[in-house]
C-alpha positions in Angstrom: 334.4 103.5 40.6 331.8 100.6 40.8 334.2 98.1 43.3 334.4 100.9 45.7 330.5 100.3 46.8 330.4 97.5 46.1 333.5 96.5 48.7 331.5 99.0 51.4 328.1 96.9 50.3 330.3 94.0 50.9 332.1 94.5 54.0 328.8 95.7 56.3 326.8 92.6 54.4 329.5 90.7 56.3 329.6 92.5 60.0 325.8 91.9 59.4 326.0 88.4 58.9 328.3 87.5 61.6 326.7 89.7 64.2 323.5 88.1 63.5 325.0 84.4 63.3 327.3 85.1 66.4 324.3 85.6 68.2 322.3 82.5 66.7 325.3 80.5 67.2 325.4 81.8 71.1 321.3 81.2 71.2 322.5 77.3 70.1 325.0 76.7 72.1 323.0 78.4 75.0 320.0 75.3 74.7 322.7 72.7 74.0 324.4 73.9 77.5 320.8 73.9 79.8 320.0 70.5 77.9 323.6 68.6 78.6 326.0 70.3 81.0 329.4 69.9 80.6 330.6 66.6 82.0 333.0 67.2 84.9 336.8 65.2 85.2 335.6 62.0 86.1 337.6 61.9 89.3 335.3 64.2 90.6 332.9 62.9 90.3 333.8 59.3 91.2 331.9 57.6 94.7 331.5 54.2 95.7 328.5 53.3 98.1 328.6 50.1 100.7 324.8 49.7 99.8 325.0 46.3 102.3 326.3 45.6 105.3 323.4 48.9 105.4 325.9 51.4 108.4 325.0 50.0 112.2 322.8 46.5 110.9 323.5 43.8 112.7 324.1 40.9 110.9 325.5 37.3 111.6 329.1 35.7 110.5 328.9 35.2 107.1 328.7 39.4 106.1 327.6 40.4 103.4 329.4 43.0 101.3 327.6 44.7 98.3 329.0 47.7 96.6 327.9 50.6 94.1 330.6 52.8 92.0 329.2 56.1 90.4 331.3 57.8 88.1 333.9 55.3 88.2 334.2 51.7 85.7 335.0 49.2 88.0 336.9 46.6 85.7 339.3 43.9 86.5 343.1 44.8 88.4 346.0 46.1 85.6 343.8 47.5 83.5 344.9 51.9 83.4 342.5 52.6 81.6 341.5 56.0 82.7 338.9 56.6 85.2 338.4 53.0 85.6 339.6 50.4 89.1 338.6 47.8 90.9 337.2 47.1 94.9 339.1 47.0 97.9 337.4 46.0 101.7 339.3 46.8 104.6 337.9 45.0 107.6 338.6 46.4 110.5 341.8 47.4 109.2 342.9 50.9 108.4 343.9 52.2 105.1 347.2 52.5 103.3 348.9 55.5 103.0 348.3 57.3 99.9 350.0 56.6 97.2 351.1 53.3 98.4 349.0 50.1 96.6 346.6 48.0 98.5 347.8 45.6 100.9 346.6 42.0 101.5 345.7 41.2 104.8 343.9 37.8 104.7 340.4 38.1 106.5 340.5 41.5 107.1 342.0 43.7 103.2 340.7 42.1 99.8 340.9 42.9 96.6 337.8 41.9 93.9 340.9 42.1 91.6 338.1 40.6 88.8 335.9 43.2 88.5 332.9 41.6 91.3 331.1 44.5 93.5 330.1 42.0 96.2 332.4 39.9 98.6 331.0 37.1 101.4 333.2 37.5 104.8 332.9 34.0 106.2 333.5 33.3 110.3 333.1 37.0 111.5 333.9 37.3 115.0 330.3 39.2 117.8 330.9 42.2 118.2 331.5 45.9 116.4 333.2 46.2 113.0 334.3 49.0 110.5 333.8 48.3 106.5 335.9 50.2 104.3 335.6 50.6 100.8 337.8 52.1 97.9 338.1 52.2 95.0 342.2 51.7 93.6 343.6 51.6 89.7 344.4 48.2 88.0 347.8 48.8 90.3 346.3 48.9 93.2 346.3 52.2 94.1 343.9 54.4 95.4 342.6 56.4 92.7 343.1 60.3 93.6 341.1 62.2 95.0 340.2 58.9 97.4 336.9 57.2 95.8 335.5 55.4 99.4 332.8 54.6 101.6 332.3 53.5 105.3 330.0 51.3 107.3 330.0 49.9 111.1 327.8 47.3 111.9 327.6 44.7 114.5 327.9 40.8 114.8 325.0 39.0 116.5 
């Protein structure tokens, strides 16, 4: 008979501990969530920004392009690690269709396959131009969703 009250006491103690322990874990989880929000998938956060030339700027015939990526690691072509890619530049050309590799068009579509974030177009004709930056995977296929930026500038 001594065992019955002991089992009841043990069961009640376990219920109380579980209830208290559950609240403590829940509160600790909320503190951690507030300090470090859960990361979103890399693809949703990835972006590229054309730093130079600036939108609407007037530049000389030697056009320096500087790029900045966020949410994706820029690596050399051939690296197929998820969350990575490399830059491609389209000067006065339309982008390739979704799922198709970025083509090479000398002087107009450039692969920055070494993992760099700068490139200089030489002898760009005077007039209005459009520049599109596209981040693609190691096989030169644009990341999905697309990671792009576009600026328009004028060569004087």
